[in-house]
C-alpha positions as CSV (number, residue, x, y, z in Angstrom):
1,M,-2.3,-17.8,33.2
2,W,1.6,-17.4,32.5
3,R,3.6,-14.5,34.0
4,G,6.9,-13.5,32.9
5,S,9.3,-13.9,36.0
6,P,13.0,-14.3,36.5
7,S,14.3,-17.6,35.1
8,P,16.3,-20.1,37.5
9,C,19.5,-18.6,38.0
10,A,22.5,-20.1,35.8
11,R,25.9,-20.4,37.6
12,E,28.9,-18.6,35.6
13,D,30.2,-21.9,34.1
14,G,26.8,-21.9,32.0
15,V,24.8,-24.9,33.7
16,T,21.5,-24.2,34.7
17,T,20.6,-24.8,38.1
18,D,16.9,-26.1,37.4
19,T,18.1,-29.2,35.4
20,G,21.9,-29.1,36.1
21,Q,22.2,-30.5,32.5
22,R,22.0,-27.9,29.7
23,R,25.0,-25.9,29.0
24,L,24.4,-22.4,27.6
25,R,27.2,-20.3,25.5
26,R,26.0,-17.4,27.6
27,A,25.0,-18.0,31.1
28,W,23.8,-14.3,31.8
29,L,21.2,-14.6,29.2
30,A,19.1,-17.0,31.6
31,R,18.9,-14.1,34.3
32,L,17.1,-11.9,32.0
33,S,13.6,-10.9,33.3
34,P,11.1,-8.3,32.4
35,Q,11.0,-5.2,34.3
36,G,7.0,-5.4,34.8
37,E,4.7,-8.2,34.7
38,V,4.1,-9.7,31.4
39,D,1.4,-11.9,30.5
40,L,2.7,-14.4,28.0
41,D,-1.1,-15.5,27.1
42,R,-1.5,-12.2,25.7
43,A,1.9,-12.4,23.6
44,A,1.3,-11.9,20.0
45,L,2.8,-15.1,18.8
46,P,0.8,-18.4,19.0
47,R,0.8,-20.3,22.3
48,G,2.7,-23.0,20.7
49,L,5.6,-21.0,19.7
50,I,5.9,-19.4,23.0
51,E,5.7,-22.7,25.0
52,D,8.4,-24.1,22.7
53,A,10.6,-20.8,23.4
54,V,9.9,-21.0,27.1
55,T,11.1,-24.8,27.0
56,R,14.4,-23.7,25.1
57,L,15.2,-20.3,26.6
58,G,13.3,-20.1,30.2
59,L,10.5,-18.0,31.3
60,G,12.3,-15.1,32.4
61,P,14.2,-14.4,29.3
62,V,11.0,-14.8,27.2
63,G,9.3,-12.5,29.0
64,W,12.1,-10.2,28.6
65,A,12.0,-10.5,25.1
66,I,8.3,-9.7,24.6
67,E,8.3,-6.7,27.0
68,L,11.4,-5.5,24.9
69,S,9.4,-6.1,21.4
70,S,6.6,-4.2,22.8
71,V,8.6,-1.3,23.3
72,V,10.5,-1.5,20.0
73,V,7.4,-1.8,17.9
74,Q,6.0,1.6,19.5
75,R,9.3,3.1,18.4
76,I,9.1,1.8,14.9
77,V,5.3,3.0,14.4
78,A,6.2,6.5,15.9
79,E,9.2,7.0,13.4
80,V,7.8,5.2,10.4
81,P,4.0,5.6,10.8
82,P,3.0,3.7,7.5
83,L,4.0,0.5,9.1
84,G,1.1,0.9,11.6
85,G,-2.0,2.3,10.1
86,S,-4.6,0.2,12.0
87,P,-4.7,-1.8,15.2
88,A,-4.7,-4.9,13.3
89,A,-1.6,-3.8,11.3
90,V,0.2,-2.9,14.5
91,E,-0.9,-6.3,15.8
92,M,0.7,-8.0,13.0
93,L,3.9,-5.9,13.3
94,R,3.9,-6.9,17.0
95,R,3.7,-10.6,16.1
96,G,6.5,-10.2,13.6
97,N,8.8,-8.4,15.7
98,E,8.3,-10.9,18.7
99,A,9.3,-13.7,16.3
100,T,12.6,-11.9,15.5
101,T,13.1,-10.9,19.0
102,V,12.9,-14.4,20.4
103,R,14.8,-15.5,17.4
104,A,17.8,-13.2,18.3
105,L,17.5,-14.3,21.8
106,S,17.8,-18.0,20.6
107,T,20.8,-17.2,18.4
108,L,22.6,-15.6,21.4
109,V,22.0,-18.3,23.6
110,D,22.5,-21.1,21.4
111,S,24.3,-20.2,18.0
112,P,22.9,-19.1,14.5
113,D,22.7,-22.4,13.4
114,A,20.5,-23.7,16.5
115,A,18.1,-20.9,16.0
116,P,14.6,-21.5,14.7
117,P,14.0,-20.3,10.9
118,V,12.6,-17.2,9.8
119,G,8.9,-17.9,10.1
120,E,5.5,-16.9,8.8
121,A,5.0,-14.7,11.5
122,T,7.7,-12.5,10.4
123,L,7.1,-12.7,6.6
124,E,3.5,-12.2,6.7
125,G,4.0,-8.6,7.5
126,I,6.2,-8.2,4.6
127,R,3.5,-9.3,2.4
128,E,1.2,-6.9,3.8
129,F,3.6,-4.0,3.3
130,V,3.5,-4.7,-0.3
131,H,-0.3,-4.9,-0.7
132,R,-0.3,-1.5,1.1
133,A,2.3,-0.1,-1.3
134,I,4.7,0.9,1.3
135,P,8.1,1.3,-0.5
136,L,10.8,-1.4,0.3
137,E,13.1,1.3,1.8
138,R,10.4,2.4,4.5
139,V,10.3,-1.4,5.5
140,L,13.9,-1.5,5.9
141,Q,13.9,1.7,7.9
142,G,11.8,0.0,10.4
143,V,14.1,-3.0,10.4
144,R,16.9,-0.8,11.0
145,I,15.2,1.0,13.9
146,G,14.2,-2.3,15.2
147,H,17.8,-3.7,15.4
148,A,19.1,-0.5,16.8
149,A,16.7,-0.7,19.7
150,T,16.9,-4.6,20.3
151,T,20.8,-4.4,19.9
152,E,21.0,-1.5,22.8
153,A,18.6,-3.5,25.0
154,F,20.9,-6.6,24.7
155,L,24.0,-4.9,25.3
156,R,22.8,-2.6,28.0
157,A,21.8,-5.9,29.9
158,C,25.2,-7.4,29.1
159,T,27.1,-4.9,30.8
160,E,24.7,-5.2,33.8
161,L,24.8,-9.0,34.2
162,V,28.3,-9.8,32.5
163,D,31.7,-10.1,35.1
164,P,33.3,-6.4,34.1
165,Q,36.5,-8.3,33.5
166,V,35.1,-9.7,30.3
167,A,32.3,-7.4,29.6
168,V,34.3,-5.9,26.6
169,D,34.6,-8.9,24.9
170,E,31.1,-10.1,25.6
171,V,29.8,-6.8,24.5
172,T,31.8,-7.0,21.0
173,A,30.6,-10.7,20.4
174,V,27.0,-10.3,21.1
175,S,27.0,-6.9,18.8
176,R,28.7,-9.0,16.0
177,E,26.3,-11.8,16.5
178,L,23.3,-9.4,16.5
179,F,24.6,-7.6,13.3
180,S,25.1,-10.9,11.5
181,Y,21.5,-12.0,12.6
182,V,19.8,-8.7,11.5
183,D,21.8,-8.9,8.1
184,F,20.6,-12.5,7.6
185,L,17.0,-11.2,8.7
186,S,17.2,-8.1,6.2
187,D,18.0,-10.3,3.2
188,A,15.2,-12.9,3.9
189,M,12.9,-9.8,4.2
190,I,14.0,-8.3,0.8
191,R,13.6,-11.6,-1.0
192,T,9.9,-12.0,0.3
193,Y,9.1,-8.4,-0.4
194,L,10.7,-8.6,-3.9
195,A,8.8,-11.7,-4.8
196,E,5.6,-10.7,-3.2
197,H,5.9,-7.3,-5.3
198,E,6.5,-9.2,-8.6
199,A,3.2,-11.4,-7.9
200,W,1.0,-8.5,-6.6
201,S,2.2,-5.6,-9.3
202,T,0.6,-8.0,-12.1
203,S,-2.7,-8.9,-10.2
204,A,-6.0,-7.3,-10.8
205,A,-6.3,-6.5,-7.0
206,A,-3.1,-4.3,-7.3
207,A,-4.5,-2.5,-10.2
208,R,-7.6,-1.7,-8.7
209,A,-6.0,-0.5,-5.7
210,D,-3.5,1.6,-7.6
211,L,-6.3,3.1,-9.6
212,V,-8.3,4.0,-6.4
213,R,-5.3,5.5,-5.0
214,S,-4.8,7.7,-8.2
215,L,-8.3,8.8,-8.2
216,L,-7.9,10.0,-4.4
217,S,-4.4,11.7,-5.0
218,D,-4.9,13.4,-8.3
219,A,-8.6,12.8,-9.6
220,A,-8.1,15.5,-12.5
221,S,-5.4,13.4,-14.2
222,V,-7.7,10.2,-14.3
223,D,-10.2,9.6,-17.1
224,A,-13.4,9.0,-15.2
225,D,-15.3,6.8,-17.8
226,E,-12.0,4.7,-18.2
227,A,-11.8,4.3,-14.7
228,S,-15.3,3.5,-14.3
229,R,-15.1,0.6,-16.8
230,A,-11.7,-0.5,-15.2
231,L,-13.3,-0.7,-11.6
232,G,-16.8,-1.9,-12.6
233,Y,-18.2,1.2,-10.7
234,N,-19.7,4.1,-11.8
235,L,-17.8,7.2,-10.7
236,R,-20.2,10.0,-12.3
237,R,-22.7,8.9,-9.6
238,T,-23.3,10.2,-6.3
239,H,-21.1,8.3,-3.6
240,E,-20.9,7.8,0.1
241,A,-17.5,6.4,1.4
242,V,-17.0,4.3,4.3
243,V,-13.8,3.0,6.3
244,V,-14.2,-0.2,8.1
245,W,-11.8,-1.7,10.6
246,S,-11.1,-4.3,13.1
247,D,-8.4,-5.4,15.6
248,S,-7.8,-8.8,14.0
249,P,-5.5,-8.5,11.1
250,H,-7.1,-11.8,9.5
251,A,-10.7,-10.2,9.1
252,G,-10.3,-9.5,5.3
253,S,-13.5,-11.5,4.1
254,T,-15.6,-10.1,7.2
255,L,-14.7,-6.4,6.3
256,Q,-15.7,-6.8,2.8
257,A,-19.1,-8.3,3.8
258,A,-19.7,-5.8,6.4
259,A,-18.8,-2.8,4.1
260,I,-21.3,-3.9,1.5
261,E,-24.0,-4.5,4.2
262,V,-24.0,-1.0,5.7
263,L,-23.6,0.8,2.6
264,R,-26.6,-1.2,1.3
265,A,-28.4,-0.3,4.4
266,R,-27.6,3.3,3.6
267,G,-29.3,3.0,0.5
268,A,-26.3,2.1,-2.0
269,N,-27.2,0.3,-5.1
270,A,-23.7,-0.5,-6.1
271,T,-20.4,-0.8,-4.1
272,L,-16.7,-0.8,-4.6
273,T,-14.3,-2.2,-1.9
274,V,-10.5,-1.9,-1.6
275,P,-8.4,-3.6,1.1
276,V,-5.5,-1.2,2.3
277,A,-4.2,-3.0,5.4
278,A,-4.5,-5.9,7.8
279,G,-7.9,-5.2,9.5
280,R,-8.8,-2.2,7.5
281,L,-11.0,-1.6,4.0
282,W,-12.0,1.2,2.1
283,A,-15.5,1.1,0.5
284,W,-17.8,3.3,-1.6
285,G,-21.4,3.0,-2.4
286,V,-23.5,4.6,-5.2
287,V,-26.4,6.6,-3.2
288,P,-29.4,8.3,-4.2
289,A,-28.4,11.9,-5.4
290,D,-31.3,13.3,-3.5
291,G,-30.2,12.1,-0.5
292,T,-33.3,9.6,0.3
293,R,-32.4,6.5,2.4
294,E,-35.6,4.2,2.5
295,D,-33.5,1.3,3.9
296,S,-31.3,3.2,6.1
297,S,-31.3,1.8,9.7
298,P,-28.7,3.0,12.1
299,E,-29.6,0.6,14.5
300,A,-29.2,-2.1,12.1
301,I,-25.9,-0.9,11.0
302,A,-24.6,-0.7,14.6
303,Q,-25.6,-4.2,15.1
304,A,-24.3,-5.7,11.9
305,L,-20.9,-4.0,13.0
306,S,-20.9,-5.2,16.6
307,E,-21.8,-8.6,15.8
308,R,-18.4,-8.8,13.7
309,H,-16.4,-7.0,16.2
310,L,-15.9,-4.1,13.7
311,Q,-15.9,-0.2,13.5
312,A,-16.7,2.1,10.5
313,A,-16.7,5.6,9.6
314,F,-18.6,7.4,6.9
315,G,-18.4,10.1,4.8
316,T,-21.0,12.4,3.6
317,P,-22.2,11.9,-0.3
318,G,-20.5,13.7,-2.9
319,A,-21.1,13.5,-6.7
320,G,-18.7,12.6,-9.2
321,V,-14.9,12.1,-8.8
322,A,-14.6,15.0,-6.8
323,G,-17.2,13.9,-4.3
324,F,-15.8,10.1,-4.2
325,A,-12.6,11.5,-3.3
326,R,-14.1,14.0,-0.5
327,S,-16.5,11.6,1.0
328,H,-13.5,9.4,1.5
329,R,-11.3,12.1,3.2
330,E,-14.2,12.6,5.5
331,A,-14.4,9.1,6.5
332,Q,-10.9,9.0,7.3
333,R,-11.3,12.0,9.6
334,A,-14.1,10.3,11.2
335,E,-12.1,7.2,11.7
336,R,-9.2,9.5,13.2
337,V,-11.7,10.9,15.7
338,E,-12.8,7.3,17.0
339,R,-9.1,6.4,17.1
340,L,-8.1,9.3,19.4
341,R,-11.5,8.6,21.3
342,R,-10.2,5.0,21.8
343,E,-6.8,6.0,22.7
344,A,-8.2,8.2,25.4
345,G,-10.4,5.4,26.9
346,Q,-13.7,6.8,25.7
347,D,-16.5,4.4,25.0
348,I,-16.4,2.9,21.4
349,R,-18.8,3.9,18.8
350,T,-19.3,1.0,16.2
351,A,-20.5,3.5,13.4
352,T,-19.6,7.2,13.3
353,A,-21.0,9.7,10.5
354,Y,-18.3,12.5,9.7
355,G,-21.3,14.9,9.8
356,D,-21.7,14.4,13.5
357,V,-18.1,14.8,14.4
358,A,-16.9,17.1,11.6
359,A,-16.3,20.2,14.0
360,V,-14.4,18.1,16.2
361,A,-12.5,16.5,13.2
362,L,-11.3,19.8,12.2
363,M,-10.6,21.2,15.4
364,A,-8.4,18.0,16.2
365,T,-6.3,18.2,13.3
366,D,-3.6,19.4,15.3
367,L,-4.1,17.5,18.7
368,E,-1.3,19.4,20.5
369,A,-2.8,22.8,19.8
370,A,-6.4,21.4,20.5
371,G,-5.4,20.4,23.8
372,D,-3.5,23.6,24.7
373,F,-6.5,25.3,23.7
374,V,-8.8,23.0,25.9
375,R,-6.6,23.1,29.0
376,R,-6.4,27.1,28.5
377,E,-10.0,27.8,28.2
378,L,-11.2,25.2,30.8
379,G,-8.6,25.8,33.4
380,D,-9.2,23.6,36.6
381,L,-12.2,22.2,34.8
382,A,-9.9,20.2,32.9
383,E,-8.4,18.6,35.9
384,P,-8.9,14.4,35.8
385,G,-11.6,12.7,37.9
386,A,-15.1,11.9,38.0
387,V,-16.4,15.2,39.7
388,M,-14.9,17.4,37.2
389,E,-16.1,15.1,34.1
390,A,-19.6,15.4,35.4
391,L,-19.3,19.1,35.6
392,R,-17.7,19.5,32.1
393,T,-20.4,16.9,30.6
394,T,-23.3,18.9,32.2
395,L,-21.9,22.3,31.2
396,F,-21.6,21.2,27.8
397,Y,-25.1,19.9,27.2
398,Y,-26.3,23.1,29.3
399,L,-25.0,25.3,26.8
400,G,-25.7,23.0,23.8
401,A,-29.6,23.1,25.1
402,E,-29.7,26.8,25.3
403,R,-29.8,26.5,29.1
404,S,-32.6,24.3,29.4
405,L,-32.3,22.4,32.7
406,V,-35.3,20.1,31.6
407,E,-33.7,19.1,28.6
408,V,-30.1,18.6,30.2
409,A,-31.8,16.6,33.2
410,R,-33.7,14.3,30.7
411,R,-30.5,13.9,28.4
412,L,-28.3,13.0,31.5
413,H,-30.9,11.0,33.6
414,V,-30.5,13.1,36.4
415,A,-32.8,15.8,38.6
416,R,-33.1,19.4,37.5
417,A,-31.7,20.3,41.0
418,T,-28.4,18.2,40.0
419,V,-28.1,19.8,36.8
420,T,-28.6,23.5,38.6
421,Y,-25.7,22.5,41.1
422,R,-23.4,21.3,38.6
423,V,-23.6,24.2,36.1
424,K,-23.3,26.8,39.2
425,R,-20.3,24.8,40.6
426,A,-18.9,24.5,37.0
427,Q,-19.1,28.3,36.6
428,E,-17.1,28.7,40.1
429,V,-14.4,26.5,38.8
430,L,-14.1,28.5,35.6
431,G,-14.0,31.8,37.5
432,H,-16.0,33.7,34.8
433,D,-19.6,34.4,33.4
434,L,-20.7,31.7,31.1
435,D,-21.6,34.5,28.5
436,D,-17.6,35.4,28.3
437,R,-16.4,33.5,25.4
438,R,-19.3,31.5,25.3
439,F,-18.6,30.0,21.8
440,T,-14.9,29.5,22.9
441,L,-16.0,27.8,26.1
442,H,-18.7,25.5,24.4
443,T,-15.8,24.4,21.6
444,A,-13.6,23.8,24.4
445,L,-16.2,21.7,26.2
446,A,-17.0,19.8,23.0
447,L,-13.4,18.8,22.4
448,A,-13.3,17.4,26.1
449,E,-16.6,15.6,25.8
450,E,-15.6,13.8,22.5
451,L,-11.9,13.3,22.8
452,G,-11.3,13.0,26.7
453,D,-7.7,12.7,27.9
454,A,-6.4,13.0,24.4
455,V,-7.0,16.9,25.0
456,L,-7.3,17.2,28.6
457,L,-3.8,15.7,29.1
458,P,-0.6,17.0,27.8
459,R,0.8,14.9,25.1
460,T,3.7,12.8,26.0
461,P,6.5,13.1,23.6
462,Q,7.5,10.2,21.7
463,R,11.3,8.9,22.7
């Protein structure tokens, strides 16, 4: 397993001491190293590209660039959320940004002419943005944010590692070269975006996706019968929506197959699928209006998703175009709950029905406010640690089971005496009777049980 670590030191004359042969334009770049431990085996770029970069640039500088890229991607997604959208989409963005950061390092180490060409790792994300209908100005906003953060890091390193007598001239030169580099990079991205947009805008897939987005944003303006014919899907029936997603940006056909399979398992006799991002797909199925699901099998659905390493969130059935849109909104809310659970380190559920998490989804619409509410209501019971977690979980099920010790003991697989002790202890920590604000207490416990640290810990402001 590789680990990012300092490169062999370079003498001020620009000759690396490990080989005594290679002369660098900027010897100080060879002394770059990551602040933390960077596992290069977990880099977003393919191993072959990483090995080539390490051979040319050194282990420490490459580790530094990958560490920097991770921070930059977080900033880009925080400031331009549409560029994220799914774990797979963020992974694709990470791969592209790693490529551009390593290429920037190559430009400064050798020369712009010696740097590797802008490759597929960078441009595949641009084509993905076209398919997701992300405007070019938003893409370029992300480029500007990334350029600013990357340049800031290089210049800071320059001032720390370069002789103060020449630091001003070196900072000026580095800033100028990075500006030229991002100008070249932006030009390549714009040309790729426009070429892909021209091809995509005339495709059947684009027309299908645009029509579905119109239905979701302003259903009243779309003729249902005409849209049904264009989509090959009867919008006047009863629909159940599902969002399926993966960590892999290359799971397109797998997502579609899984969406159709799980909708069929839930009784759908016709389906509509729309890929919307790398590793993310929207789908609908025409289901029985009376709610019967003869073929529905939650276990089979969970297994089908688990085998493909996918997750899915379902809306509740709805009739007509309005139901088509409402069920989709519900599926997205259920998906958001699962993403929050994952960020908080909770157990991953492969399939989530909106009906099972509707209350939590609605209460967590404003996550910061939800967290304030939970911590205020639970007090010390919201503190981290296994002991408080056990008290919260037991009290949550105790109130939900109408104070049945037997039911809670069965549910948690513990003795009745354990339930009794935990409930008594939880009440002591709360400092008030359980009948005081019972609904409010149970609501706070439900949020804590479902979302964990997402509401138990204060939100860290994005920098």
